[in-house]
N, C-alpha and C positions, 0 to 999 in steps of 0.2 A: 335560438330561441329569436323570435322575433321582436322582433324586438324584444264646476260645470256651471255658468254664469247666468243665472236668471235674469230674464228680462220680461218686460211686458208685453200682453198679447198685442195684436198690432192696433186694435182699437184703441188701448191706452197709450201706445207709442206714437200714434199720430196725434194725440190731442194735444192743443198748444198749452202751454207750456208753463205751468206752474210747478209741476213734479220735476224735480231736480232728476239730473241724467242718473246719480245712483240708485234711483226708483226706478225710473223708466227700464232702465238695463235688467231687472230683476229675473224677468221672465221673456222669454222668445220663442213664439211658438210656430215660426218657419220652418224647423225640423222636427215639428211634434208630428211624427207619422203616425201613430196611433193614439188611441184614446188615453193609454198607461202615461204617455207624455204628455198629453194635454193636461191630464187630471194633477200630477205632480207641479208642473208649471202654475196653474190654479192656486194650488196649496203656496207656492212660492210666493205667486203675487200677495197673497192674502196675510202673508207674514211679514210683508214689508208696513213697517210703521207708517212712513209715508203716504203712500198710497191709501193705507186704511184712515188716516185723517181726512184725506180728501173725500172720502166716500160720504153720502148722507146716511140718516140714520135709517132710512130704507132700504138702500142699496146693501148694507153690511149684511143684513138678517138674510136679505135674500141670495147673496153670493155665497154665505157659509152654508145654506140649504142646497144650492145647486153644487159645490164643491162634496157636500155629504150626499148627492145623488138623492135629495128630496124631494125638488121641485116637479110637481106634476105639470105635465104640458096642458095648458089651457086649451090649446087648439083641438086636444083630441077628444072628440064624441063619443067614439066607442070604446066600452071598458076593456080590461085586458082580458083575453081568455087564461082558464086555469095554467095551462101549459105556459103562456108569457109569463104569469106570476110565481110558477114554481122554478123556470128556467133561472140559473145562475150565470152572470154575466162574468166571465176570466179574462183579465186584461194580462195579455204577454207581452214580453219584450221583444222588440225587432231583432230578427235575426238576421247575419251578417257573415260573409266569409273574409278570413284573411290570408292572402296568398300575393307574392310577389312577381310569382310567373304570369303571364299574360295568356298562357293556354286555357287557363281556366274557361275564361271570357268564350271559347269556341267550343267547351266540351258540351254536347249536347247533355248529358246529365247533370251539368249544372243548369243550364238555360232552360230545362224542364222546371225546374224546383220553384221558380219565381222569385229568388231572391233578390232581392232589391237594393240591399246594402253590403259594402265591402270595403277592405281595409288595406292601405298599401303602408309598407314602413320604410321611411326614406332618409338616407342621411340628409343632415341639414345642409350640406354644401352640394347636394348631387348636381345641379343643373351645372357647376362650374368643372365636373368632370365629365369628358367628352361622351364613354360609355355607360356612364349613370343616366347623363341627359337623355341620351336615347332610350333608354331601358325605361325611364319613367315618363317620356312620350309616348311610346308605344301602349304603357298601360293604360296611362292616362285618357288615352284616344280610345280605346276599346270599351272603356267605362264611360266615357260620355257616349260613344255609339249607341251604347245598350240600355242608357238612361239610368245608369246606376248611381247610387249615393255614396262617396268616398269619403271615409275617414282618413286622414293621412297622419300618420304618427312620425314626429321627427326627431331624429338620432344622431348617434355619434358619426364622425366622418370616417368613411373607409380609406381616406386617400393615404398615400404614402410618398414622404417627401424625400428626396435624394439630396444629399449635401456634401460638400468636401470638407473635409476634416485633417487635421494634421496627427498622426499616430506615432511616436517616436520619430519625429522628424520627417516622415514620409507623409504625403498626401494622397488620402483616398476617399473613396466616395461610399456614404453610409447612407441606408435608408433607416426613416425616422415616421414611424406610424404615427398617426393623426388620431386615432382612436380616443385617447384620452386628453385631447386638448380640447378644452371647448373655446367656442365662439365669445367674442365679447358679444353685447347688448345690440350694438350695433351692426356688427358682421351677421348676425343672426337674423335680425330685422330686413336687412338688405336682402340676404337670400329667400327671405320669407315674401318679401314684396317681388321679388323678380318671379317666385313661382306661381303669385296669384296674377301676374302681368300674364303669364302664359296659360293658366289655368284658371281664369276668375270664375268658372263655375263650380269649383272645389270649395267648401263652407266648413266643414267640420276636420277639426284639427286638434292633436294632441301635444302640449307644449314640448314634451321628452319623454322618450321612452326607457321604462322602469328604473324612474330618476332615484329610488332609493336603494338600488342595489349597488354592491359593492364593483360589479364590474362595469359601472356607468362612473363617470369622474364627476357627476353630478350628485353622488350619495351625501357630500357635506357640503353641496353648495345650493342651500334653498334659495338664497337670495338672489343669487344669480338668475336661477330657473324663474324666481317671482318677477325680475326685470325682463325676461323672454317673454310671459305670460303677458305683462303689462303691454309691452311693445305688442304683440298678436293682439289685442284686443284693439289698442290704437290703431294698429294697421288694418282692420279689417272688424268695423262694429256689428257689422250683419253674420260674421262665424258664430261658429259653437266652438268654445276652445277648453279641452279638457285640461285642467291646470296642472295634472301630472298623470303618469301612468305607471303605477305602482306593480311591482312584482312581488308575491307573497310567499317568499322563502324564507325560512326562519331567520329572527332577528335574535342578536345581535351576529351570529356566528356568518351570516352569508349577505345581510342586508340590515341597513338603518329599520327600526320598526315604522311600519306606516302612520301609525298616530304621532309617533315622533318627529315624521320627517313633514306630514302635513301641518302640524302644528306649529311648527319653525318658518314652514312656508307661507302660512297665513299670518303670524305675526310679521315678516319682512313685506308680505303684500300690504296689510291693513285691514283686510275684508276677506268674508268666506265666498270662495268661487261657486258658482253654481255647478260646476262640474269636474268629474273626477273619472282618470281611467285605473282599470285594474286589471293585470293579467294574473289568473288564481289557478296556475298549475296545480299548485299544492292541496288546496281545497278540491278542487277538481278530482285530481285521481287519488286522493286517500279518501274520497266520499265523506267530505266533510265541510261544514259552514263556518267553520271557527275564524277563518281570517277574513272572509267576505262581511261576517259580522262584525268584527272590529271596526273594519273601515267605515261600515255605514253609520256605527257609533261615533267614530273618531270625526266626522267631516258631516255638514250640513246639506252639501248639494248631491244633485242626481250621480248616479255612477254608472259609467259604460264598461261592461266586462270585454276590454278590447283585445284581449287575446286569451284565449283557453282552449282546453280539449284534452284528450286523451290521448297520452303518450304511448307510441308503440314502441320506440326504441331511443337511446342516445347513448351517443358515442363515449362519452366520458362518464357515464353514470351505468355501467352494468348490472350494480345491485342497487334495488331501491325497497322502499318501505311498501312499495305494491307492484302488482306484476305489470311489465312494461311487455305489451301484446297488444293486438288487433281487438281481441275479444275485450281484454278490460278495458282497453282505449272507448269501445262502445258503451260500456256501462259507466265511464267517466262523462262521456258526452250526453248520456240520458239523465244522469246526475245534475250534471248542470243545467240542461234545457229545462226539467221538471222541478229539480227543487233549488239550487242555486239561484235560478231567475226568478223564481216565485217569493224569494225571501221578501222584496219590499217592491213596492211599486217606483222606488226612487232607481231601482237597477232597470234602466230602460233599453239597453240594447247587449247584445251577447253578439261577440265575432269567433265564430271558430275558428280555429288556425289547424291544419291548411288544406288547401283540396288537393293537392296531389304529391306522392313523393316521387323524387327525380332518380334514385338507385336504391338499390338494395345496402347499401353502406351510408346513407343519410346520416352527416352528425346528429343531427336533431329530427325526428319524424313522428308528427301528431296528425298526418295525412288522413282526409277520407277515402283516396284511391288509392292504391297500392302502385308500388313500382312497375307493377308487371300491368298495371291498366285496368286492373279488377278493381270495382268497389269493395270495402271493406265492410265490416258490420255497424262502422259510425256512419257512414251514409245511409243504409236504411234507417238508424235513429233518427239522423236530422230529419229525411223524408217523411218519414210516419210522422214525427212531430209536428211538423209543417202542416199534413194533412188533415192531422185532430185537430189543429188550430183553424183550419179552415182554409190553407192556403193548399190549394188543390195543384197535383203537377198537371204540365200540359203534356199530355200522353203523345200529342201528334209529334213532339220533339225528340222523346225519348221515352221508351216503357220500360226503361231500367226502375225507375221509381217503384217500390211495392206496390203501390196503389193501382197502377197500372197495370191493365189485363197483358197477359205474355202469350206471345205468339206459341204455337205448338212445335213450330219447327222453323229452321230458318236458321241464316248464319249468325254467329255469335258478334257481338261487338257494342260498341256504346248505345245503341239503339236496341240492340237483341235482349233474350232473356239470360243476360250475363250474371244476373243477381243472385240465383239460386246458389246457394252455397255460400258466396260471396269469397273475397280475398281474407286468407288469415295470416298473411304476412304484410 
């Protein structure tokens, strides 16, 4: 398994300075890539008591009307047509893909979809490990080349340290995994600054992956993660920082409840973050909204579904409460995009994990492209959803998206008519 700080709009952020920093940082519109994000940020701005006091009696009602969409543009002289009056505007979350494999960027089927947001799950100390540094650099360079917006989720170390120890009077070398060894705040921020120096164009970060999950050493370290979060905000005031990235597995058996962990984090931090992350595999694959609604009720900030998608197979969970196959995974993807993503305008982004499978025996498989290279039904779900939302595929790059006309004959491949039937595994 792969693994929200509200700031003022730019006009207010540039205004000199009777507004204290705690109010100025409420809403940040640099990353408001769609109307849904801008609307949520405006609502958060209006909720700031300090900014509210500074508004005139005329400005306050006008902004409230604007937030509700009730202000009529005075510059428009033409009355709206009946069709325009009856049209219903639906705001959708930004859709992204999470995958640490760089081959996604060269796949025409990905490039044709017009997706602009991607996610990378990275060990906090990745740049200090030679092979990881090379992998990170290759991936980031490809994302930058294509002009993509990157969310980096910071995760546990994958290093193994070898030490000499004495066992029954004899010296031997033993390996010590660093997976459950958490960095100090100073170590964490030092590594973050090194990443920012190398990749200054990356502006979106999640403080730690699946913080409430017992598989992470952070499950009872809310204060330490809060110190990481404070350090990230201080080191990059222009960045969007997800305070934590939760996993929605059952509590208390597999994790601390998201609400309990968030409450302890906020208490340690001293204020409500503007952004949170959620990996909602349980809701997605059980076709429920319980866990996502629970987090929406427990926190005030916006939520990015940083990792989600239909599960095709899991090595250590052969039997689950839901079918684990490509067909059901596509139903889960549909549910995420159509139902969970529309629960609240505070759900601003959805990152499906992952693009493609490596082998037929991957320990975790939620891929849209099968190990055999064929698109699974989930790919069609994603492509059709984007098309319905007005994000049309570029059929000059690939004709695989269902909306693209298919050639009658010709070689199969990533640009040919290979979606017919799709992959079933």
